[in-house]
LUMVEXGU-236857 format. One record per residue: residue number from 1; residue in one letter; x, y, z of N, C-alpha, C, CB in turn. Coordinates in pm, whole numbers, plus 50000, padded with zeros to 5 digits. Last residue first. Glycine has a CB too. Layout:
! residues N
nr_rest_n.px_n.py_n.pz_ca.px_ca.py_ca.pz_c.px_c.py_c.pz_cb.px_cb.py_cb.pz
NUM_A_X_Y_Z_X_Y_Z_X_Y_Z_X_Y_Z
...
! end
This chain:
! residues 114
nr_rest_n.px_n.py_n.pz_ca.px_ca.py_ca.pz_c.px_c.py_c.pz_cb.px_cb.py_cb.pz
114_R_54536_53485_46493_54585_53445_46533_54711_53401_46441_54513_53391_46588
113_K_54295_53612_46349_54386_53709_46440_54503_53631_46453_54326_53751_46593
112_E_54162_53381_46259_54222_53489_46159_54335_53571_46238_54097_53599_46101
111_K_54060_53304_46508_54131_53221_46408_54233_53303_46338_54034_53160_46305
110_R_53843_53505_46555_53978_53497_46647_54068_53403_46564_53951_53430_46812
109_E_53662_53477_46335_53760_53589_46345_53895_53556_46442_53677_53718_46405
108_R_53592_53207_46394_53643_53290_46275_53731_53356_46244_53594_53354_46247
107_N_53406_53294_46634_53526_53171_46626_53632_53186_46517_53458_53022_46594
106_R_53240_53461_46509_53347_53502_46649_53486_53433_46610_53285_53424_46826
105_E_53109_53284_46343_53142_53387_46295_53269_53464_46395_53011_53458_46274
104_R_52986_53083_46543_53062_53054_46445_53156_53152_46407_52992_53022_46352
103_I_52806_53268_46667_52937_53214_46723_53038_53174_46646_52918_53114_46796
102_E_52630_53322_46475_52708_53465_46499_52828_53371_46612_52581_53631_46594
101_E_52524_53066_46441_52594_53148_46316_52686_53239_46386_52485_53241_46215
100_Y_52423_53084_46677_52516_52970_46651_52605_53011_46536_52439_52834_46619
99_Y_52199_53265_46628_52265_53276_46740_52410_53187_46703_52167_53223_46868
98_A_52075_53173_46386_52130_53290_46372_52214_53308_46510_52019_53398_46342
97_P_51921_52943_46512_52040_52937_46429_52132_53060_46384_51998_52880_46318
96_G_51819_52978_46841_51766_52991_46722_51949_52956_46629_51669_53173_46707
95_R_51687_53055_47072_51826_53116_47058_51835_53119_46934_51944_53048_47117
94_A_51521_52868_47200_51484_53004_47157_51586_53104_47077_51447_53070_47279
93_A_51688_52631_47245_51598_52635_47117_51557_52780_47043_51463_52567_47160
92_R_51786_52693_47505_51856_52678_47401_51765_52697_47223_51919_52532_47438
91_E_51534_52724_47655_51609_52829_47657_51719_52846_47484_51699_52803_47812
90_E_51463_52461_47625_51334_52595_47573_51445_52695_47555_51185_52663_47716
89_G_51640_52341_47790_51652_52304_47622_51528_52398_47585_51626_52108_47567
88_M_51600_52452_48028_51746_52483_47962_51687_52428_47821_51908_52387_48035
87_S_51371_52381_48083_51374_52509_48065_51507_52557_47984_51360_52569_48196
86_I_51409_52085_48098_51320_52128_48026_51305_52314_47995_51208_52063_48094
85_A_51583_52114_48346_51612_52065_48212_51540_52090_48069_51607_51943_48229
84_S_51391_52186_48557_51523_52263_48505_51577_52228_48357_51645_52229_48606
83_Q_51196_52004_48504_51158_52120_48489_51260_52167_48455_51099_52177_48579
82_T_51354_51772_48635_51289_51780_48493_51257_51921_48435_51156_51704_48496
81_I_51446_51851_48863_51559_51813_48818_51481_51801_48625_51624_51650_48922
80_G_51178_51896_49016_51239_51990_48996_51352_51969_48913_51261_52038_49099
79_V_51093_51620_49003_51035_51733_48917_51103_51828_48901_50929_51784_48955
78_F_51254_51507_49153_51251_51458_49029_51219_51563_48953_51170_51352_49011
77_I_51208_51631_49421_51359_51652_49349_51348_51600_49200_51492_51557_49434
76_A_50953_51593_49461_51020_51731_49437_51118_51731_49385_51047_51802_49531
75_A_50949_51300_49503_50864_51365_49395_50951_51529_49346_50684_51392_49475
74_G_51139_51275_49731_51141_51224_49590_51089_51276_49467_51090_51122_49591
73_I_50993_51405_49910_51133_51485_49838_51147_51372_49751_51293_51527_49943
72_I_50743_51227_49921_50722_51393_49906_50832_51471_49824_50725_51465_50058
71_S_50832_51018_49956_50775_51004_49848_50756_51174_49788_50640_50912_49877
70_W_50944_51028_50260_51044_51027_50105_50962_50991_49997_51178_50910_50097
69_I_50712_51106_50362_50808_51175_50368_50877_51144_50235_50877_51154_50488
68_T_50608_50825_50335_50517_50954_50274_50591_51032_50303_50377_50997_50321
67_G_50782_50691_50464_50742_50647_50314_50676_50758_50231_50636_50522_50317
66_L_50728_50793_50745_50835_50804_50664_50873_50767_50516_50902_50757_50725
65_F_50499_50660_50799_50561_50803_50779_50636_50884_50702_50609_50823_50842
64_S_50335_50427_50600_50429_50497_50719_50441_50618_50691_50571_50448_50742
63_I_50099_50160_50646_50126_50282_50580_50251_50332_50679_49984_50389_50569
62_E_50051_49807_50567_50134_49903_50637_50108_50063_50529_50319_49831_50643
61_S_49841_49657_50462_49781_49728_50601_49902_49816_50647_49733_49607_50736
60_L_49953_49573_50264_49826_49627_50200_49746_49717_50341_49720_49475_50130
59_N_50236_49482_50151_50155_49483_50264_50039_49565_50252_50226_49520_50374
58_T_50442_49589_49956_50342_49514_49926_50217_49502_50013_50393_49404_49909
57_T_50653_49858_50030_50619_49701_50059_50488_49706_49966_50586_49650_50246
56_I_50923_50088_49977_50813_50062_49955_50790_49858_49985_50793_50135_49799
55_G_51028_50194_50359_51041_50188_50183_50937_50107_50139_51186_50120_50117
54_G_51069_50313_50633_50920_50370_50578_50962_50338_50356_50898_50626_50652
53_G_51408_50360_50649_51262_50343_50706_51157_50386_50597_51240_50438_50844
52_L_51648_50403_50550_51620_50516_50657_51467_50470_50672_51648_50696_50601
51_Q_51824_50240_50371_51739_50138_50469_51724_50279_50582_51847_49956_50542
50_L_51891_50311_50097_51961_50366_50207_51917_50296_50366_51930_50528_50198
49_V_51682_50143_49962_51826_50108_49935_51929_50169_50064_51869_50181_49777
48_N_51416_50189_50074_51465_50069_50090_51633_50039_50054_51375_49992_50011
47_G_51405_50473_50161_51339_50338_50231_51425_50222_50190_51175_50305_50180
46_F_51524_50643_49967_51550_50646_50076_51506_50499_50157_51493_50766_50116
45_F_51436_50458_49691_51581_50503_49737_51632_50531_49858_51612_50601_49687
44_W_51147_50429_49733_51240_50340_49703_51384_50333_49748_51239_50344_49592
43_T_51105_50699_49733_51046_50621_49856_51146_50454_49825_50826_50606_49840
42_G_51194_50797_49470_51232_50874_49616_51211_50742_49729_51102_51033_49657
41_I_51054_50659_49329_51201_50675_49307_51245_50686_49449_51245_50806_49213
40_L_50791_50727_49357_50801_50632_49392_50959_50595_49381_50707_50566_49333
39_S_50833_51019_49302_50783_50957_49434_50793_50833_49456_50662_50975_49458
38_G_50869_51011_49068_51021_51066_49150_50930_51044_49268_51108_51258_49123
37_T_50662_50909_48901_50820_50847_48877_50903_50862_48997_50906_50926_48755
36_I_50443_51093_48953_50442_50970_49052_50586_50918_49043_50328_50846_49009
35_G_50588_51343_48858_50563_51317_48994_50550_51187_49088_50467_51369_49004
34_T_50552_51258_48594_50685_51295_48649_50671_51272_48794_50730_51446_48616
33_A_50298_51233_48544_50380_51129_48549_50519_51140_48613_50392_51090_48427
32_A_50215_51505_48615_50152_51391_48684_50245_51271_48701_50029_51347_48608
31_D_50349_51614_48391_50392_51625_48520_50341_51538_48629_50371_51743_48553
30_A_50187_51468_48135_50347_51458_48217_50397_51505_48337_50441_51515_48150
29_I_49923_51597_48216_49986_51439_48208_50136_51388_48266_49997_51405_48054
28_Y_49941_51835_48240_49926_51759_48320_49972_51648_48358_49857_51751_48315
27_N_50128_52093_48095_50103_51967_48042_50105_51822_48158_50218_51957_47927
26_R_50123_52410_48052_50080_52317_48146_50071_52197_48053_49945_52356_48226
25_R_50215_52738_48049_50241_52604_47959_50225_52485_48050_50398_52598_47888
24_D_50187_52910_48258_50137_52940_48075_50146_52810_47998_50255_53059_47978
23_P_50292_52815_48443_50141_52863_48466_50130_52890_48312_50108_53012_48583
22_R_50512_52648_48572_50486_52669_48415_50358_52727_48404_50488_52535_48324
21_A_50506_52610_48837_50666_52680_48789_50646_52678_48657_50823_52592_48828
20_L_50277_52590_48981_50396_52663_48993_50484_52707_48898_50459_52609_49058
19_F_50164_52378_48856_50071_52479_48821_50164_52615_48887_49900_52445_48894
18_S_50366_52184_48858_50336_52238_48705_50260_52363_48714_50246_52133_48612
17_I_50355_52149_49122_50484_52215_49085_50442_52269_48942_50623_52108_49084
16_L_50109_52006_49134_50111_52133_49221_50234_52200_49189_50104_52106_49379
15_L_50182_51792_48978_50040_51869_48939_50072_52046_48993_49878_51779_49048
14_G_50347_51639_49109_50376_51679_49014_50255_51825_48932_50396_51542_48952
13_I_50193_51631_49396_50311_51708_49382_50368_51774_49227_50411_51614_49438
12_A_50000_51446_49297_49951_51593_49396_50081_51703_49374_49934_51549_49607
11_L_50146_51248_49249_50053_51318_49157_50022_51456_49183_49933_51253_49153
10_G_50283_51146_49459_50375_51231_49366_50268_51302_49251_50505_51121_49286
9_F_50078_51077_49632_50158_51206_49672_50225_51256_49567_50257_51188_49777
8_V_50012_50877_49462_49899_50976_49534_49995_51108_49516_49850_50933_49726
7_A_50248_50692_49545_50178_50748_49381_50084_50881_49364_50068_50627_49322
6_A_50233_50650_49759_50346_50750_49717_50333_50780_49583_50488_50698_49738
5_I_50038_50496_49770_50019_50624_49887_50126_50725_49810_50078_50578_50087
4_L_50092_50276_49658_49977_50333_49627_49973_50481_49657_49876_50264_49690
3_W_50328_50191_49791_50359_50268_49669_50236_50312_49620_50434_50192_49564
2_S_50190_50135_50029_50295_50214_50039_50328_50272_49907_50400_50145_50095
1_M_50085_49870_49989_49994_49996_50001_50110_50122_50012_49881_49987_50154
! end
């Protein structure tokens, strides 16, 4: 059951960060999937790999507070990483080919001066 709770918290965090980080361009399905993935990875990593308690179990009666905390932290970290990667890609795409042509021209001028 801990994996189900982790998925629910990941869904909520993915949608919340989607709303806060990019209000002009929302992709609810991708942000929800990213939050769920990060939540499950965080719970598994902190709880099962590092043995800090509250790992992912299949026992339906087990709900742990630490597992909930790990799912929130994992979702926030994973969504933050993906949001920053997306913004970096958009920044590069916004530059366009003229920007890169300008850089090539500067490099040519530097080589000619040598």
